[in-house]
Structures are given as C-alpha cells and as structure tokens.
C-alpha positions in Angstrom: 0.0 0.1 -0.1 1.6 3.3 -1.1 2.2 6.4 1.5 -1.1 8.2 -0.1 -3.6 5.2 0.7 -1.9 5.0 4.4 -2.7 8.8 4.9 -6.4 7.9 3.9 -6.7 5.1 6.1 -5.2 6.9 9.2 -7.9 9.6 8.7 -10.5 7.3 8.5 -9.4 5.8 11.7 -9.0 9.0 13.3 -12.7 9.9 12.2 -13.8 6.4 13.8 -12.0 7.2 16.8 -13.7 10.6 17.2 -17.0 9.3 16.4 -16.8 6.4 19.2 -15.6 8.7 22.1 -18.4 11.0 21.2 -21.1 8.3 21.2 -21.2 8.2 25.4 -21.1 12.3 25.7 -24.1 12.6 23.2 -26.2 9.5 24.2 -27.0 10.8 27.8 -28.6 13.9 28.5 -29.6 15.7 31.9 -33.1 14.8 33.7 -36.2 16.7 32.5 -37.2 19.5 34.7 -39.8 21.7 35.3 -39.9 25.5 36.3 -41.7 27.5 38.8 -41.7 31.2 38.9 -40.8 32.4 42.5 -40.0 36.1 43.9 -36.4 35.1 44.2 -36.2 33.4 40.4 -37.3 30.7 38.5 -36.9 27.2 40.4 -35.8 24.3 38.1 -37.1 20.9 39.6 -35.0 18.3 38.2 -36.4 14.9 38.1 -33.7 12.3 38.3 -35.4 9.4 39.2 -37.4 7.5 41.9 -37.0 9.9 45.2 -33.9 11.6 43.6 -34.5 15.6 42.5 -32.6 18.6 42.2 -33.7 21.8 42.8 -31.6 24.9 41.3 -32.5 28.6 41.5 -30.0 31.2 40.4 -27.3 28.7 40.0 -27.9 27.4 43.8 -28.5 23.7 43.8 -30.0 21.6 46.0 -30.4 17.8 45.8 -32.8 15.8 47.9 -31.9 11.9 48.5 -29.3 11.8 45.8 -28.9 8.1 44.5 -26.5 6.9 41.9 -29.1 4.1 40.7 -31.8 6.7 40.3 -30.3 8.2 37.2 -27.0 9.9 35.8 -25.5 12.8 37.6 -22.8 13.2 34.7 -24.4 16.6 33.5 -25.2 17.9 37.0 -23.6 20.7 39.1 -22.2 20.1 42.4 -24.1 20.7 45.2 -24.6 23.6 47.6 -27.1 21.7 49.9 -28.0 17.9 50.1 -31.1 17.0 51.8 -31.3 13.4 52.9 -34.5 12.1 54.2 -33.3 8.9 55.8 -30.8 6.1 55.7 -32.6 3.5 53.2 -30.3 2.5 50.2 -32.6 4.0 47.5 -32.1 7.5 49.3 -28.9 7.6 51.0 -25.8 7.1 48.4 -22.6 8.0 50.6 -20.2 7.6 47.7 -22.4 9.9 45.4 -22.7 12.4 48.2 -18.9 12.6 48.3 -18.7 13.0 44.5 -21.1 16.0 44.1 -19.9 17.8 47.2 -17.6 20.8 46.6 -16.1 23.3 49.5 -18.9 24.5 51.3 -21.7 22.2 50.7 -24.0 21.6 53.5 -25.6 18.3 54.1 -28.8 17.7 56.3 -30.2 14.5 57.3 -32.1 12.5 59.8 -30.2 11.0 62.9 -30.1 7.4 61.6 -28.7 8.7 58.2 -25.6 10.6 60.4 -24.4 7.2 61.2 -23.2 6.9 57.7 -22.7 10.5 56.9 -21.1 11.7 60.4 -20.3 15.1 59.1 -23.6 15.9 58.2 -25.9 18.0 60.1 -28.9 16.2 62.1 -32.2 17.5 61.6 -35.6 16.5 63.3 -39.0 17.2 62.6 -39.7 20.8 63.6 -36.2 22.0 63.0 -35.6 25.1 60.6 -32.5 26.4 58.9 -32.2 29.2 56.7 -29.6 29.2 53.8 -29.0 31.8 51.0 -32.6 33.0 52.0 -34.0 29.5 51.6 -35.8 28.2 54.7 -35.5 24.4 55.1 -38.0 22.9 57.6 -38.2 19.2 58.7 -41.6 17.5 58.8 -42.5 14.1 60.2 -42.1 10.9 57.7 -43.5 7.7 58.6 -45.8 4.8 58.5 -49.5 4.5 60.0 -50.5 1.1 58.4 -47.9 -0.8 56.1 -45.5 -3.0 58.4 -42.2 -5.2 57.6 -43.5 -7.2 60.3 -46.1 -6.8 63.1 -45.3 -3.9 64.9 -42.5 -2.9 62.8 -43.1 -0.2 60.4 -41.3 0.1 57.2 -40.5 3.9 58.4 -41.2 4.3 61.9 -42.5 7.5 63.6 -39.9 9.6 64.5 -37.0 8.3 62.4 -37.5 9.7 59.0 -38.1 13.2 57.5 -39.7 15.3 54.7 -38.7 18.7 53.7 -40.7 22.0 53.3 -38.5 24.2 51.2 -39.6 28.0 51.1 -38.1 29.8 48.3 -38.8 33.2 47.0 -42.6 32.8 48.8 -43.2 29.5 47.4 -43.1 26.3 49.3 -41.9 22.9 48.1 -43.0 19.7 50.1 -40.7 16.7 49.5 -42.4 14.0 51.8 -40.0 11.5 51.9 -41.0 7.9 52.6 -44.5 8.2 54.6 -48.1 7.9 54.6 -50.8 10.3 54.9 -50.2 11.2 58.2 -52.0 13.8 60.4 -48.9 16.2 60.0 -49.0 16.0 56.4 -52.8 16.5 56.0 -52.5 19.8 58.3 -50.1 21.3 56.1 -51.0 24.8 54.7 -50.2 26.9 51.8 -48.0 24.3 49.7 -47.4 25.3 46.3 -45.6 22.1 45.1 -45.6 18.7 46.7 -44.0 15.4 46.1 -45.9 12.5 47.7 -44.6 8.9 47.5 -46.8 6.3 45.9 -45.7 2.6 46.4 -46.8 -0.1 48.2 -46.0 -1.8 50.5 -43.7 1.1 51.5 -45.7 4.3 51.4 -48.9 4.9 50.0 -51.5 3.8 47.6 -53.3 6.2 45.1 -56.3 6.6 47.4 -53.8 7.2 50.3 -52.1 10.1 48.1 -55.2 11.4 47.0 -56.6 11.6 50.7 -53.8 13.6 51.8 -53.6 15.9 48.8 -57.4 16.9 49.4 -56.6 17.4 52.7 -54.1 20.0 52.3 -54.5 21.2 48.6 -51.2 21.8 46.9 -51.2 23.7 43.8 -49.2 21.4 41.9 -48.7 17.6 42.8 -45.9 15.1 41.6 -46.4 11.4 42.6 -42.8 10.3 43.2 -40.6 6.9 43.6 -44.2 5.4 42.6 -42.4 2.1 41.4 -44.9 0.1 39.2 -48.0 2.0 40.7 -50.4 2.8 38.2 -50.3 6.6 38.0 -53.5 6.9 36.0 -55.3 6.0 39.2 -54.5 9.2 41.2 -55.3 11.1 37.8 -58.7 10.0 38.2 -59.0 10.3 42.3 -58.0 14.2 41.8 -59.7 14.7 38.4 -62.0 17.4 39.6 -59.9 18.5 42.6 -58.2 21.6 41.1 -55.0 20.3 41.9 -52.2 20.2 39.1 -51.4 16.4 39.0 -48.0 16.0 37.0 -46.4 12.6 36.3 -42.8 12.5 35.4 -40.5 9.7 35.1 -40.0 9.1 38.9 -40.1 5.4 39.4 
C-alpha cells in the first residue's frame, strides 16, 4: 500500500475514533425538569428518578436524596445543599454524596443517616434552617399502616424526615417515605408537593389523594411510585383543582 493510501486509512481511523469517543457524551442527557416562578427567580425542579430530585435557583443547587441508581449525575452541577430523608439505600448514597460535594456544601439528614454521614448536620421534625434566603423545615415522615412485620413499620415514627423548602415565597414539600399522616394533612399553603406512591412502603393512590385533598397543594407530583398505576391518582383528583403532574420518577 502506498503512502497516499496509508494517509487515507489513518484519516478514516481517526474519524472513527472521534465518533466512538463522542457517543457516550451525546447518548446521555440531563434529567427533565419543570420550572416554577418565584419572587427569588425561577426554580428548576430536575427529576433524576425515584426519590432523587435536584432544585436549582439562580445557580444555587439543592439535591434531595441523591442516589446513583436513580439516574445519571454526569451532567449535573455540584451541590450547595444536600438533603437526605432517611438511611435506606434508595435514598442515601454516601459515595455519590462525596462525589457531588464541593467546598462549602451543606448536608442535612435524619439521625439514622448521620451514622453513615457523620459530618452531616442532623435535623428532626420541627427544625428550621435558613441558607441563602432559602428556608428548610423538617417534617415527620412515617408509616401508619404498612409494616415489615407486626409492630415494625417500614418507616417508624420519629426516624425519617420530609422537607419543606420556602424559596421566594413559594413552598415546596418533599415528603420522603411516608403515609398520609395527620401532620401531612395539616400542612398549609403548599405550592408544590412530591408525595410517594409505592406499596408496601408508602402510599396507595387513594392515600395520596386523601392527603392531597386535605392540604390542597397547587401542584402535585407523585414520586418513587415504582409500578403503581399513576392513572389512578389522575382519576381520583380529576375535579380537585390540583394540577397533578406525572413525571419519570419510578
């Protein structure tokens, strides 16, 4: 083969290498997100998957229950705040938390999670923090009905947390793993709610509807719903005035 032909082969090989290297980059996309207008700016709510969410406002980044198995974090920014609802493996991923931290990242969690993340700050129901004009409140998250064994609820009262974030006058409620507790049903002025809908660990569509009709969030996202038929919650809340949004949050 002459020198001219060899040069052509090298060029073809170089092009093929570039294409192969580019495939992983362009075959992945950041998770979908919705926007909510607030007086502090637009809040982006990124749906990573299952119970994992990311909120971003004016470049300030909040992760809730970041877990690698829920989706890709390759295109996502480092965290300013990380919130962990409880210690179960589909909500707490210590290695991922380490990888999305940066200097100054604040991590808040329930007491049991602090065993695995000892440098995090523990919150309990009723606690309140304010960072960068964002208010973070801890609320109870627990089972009333569903049990692992008699007397052993999947999520005991007093162990896990939900969080209410107040950003620019809007309230975002991320419930964690819980059922339709009296504390949930007593909430007021919630603009956006993420409610779990996955048996046997959390709620049926009927339980989610019962809670939503009690505290009337403006927007409702069922999340970490697994194989639950999301069409049921749409039917149950059809004439409620609540904007029910189904996203890819299995």
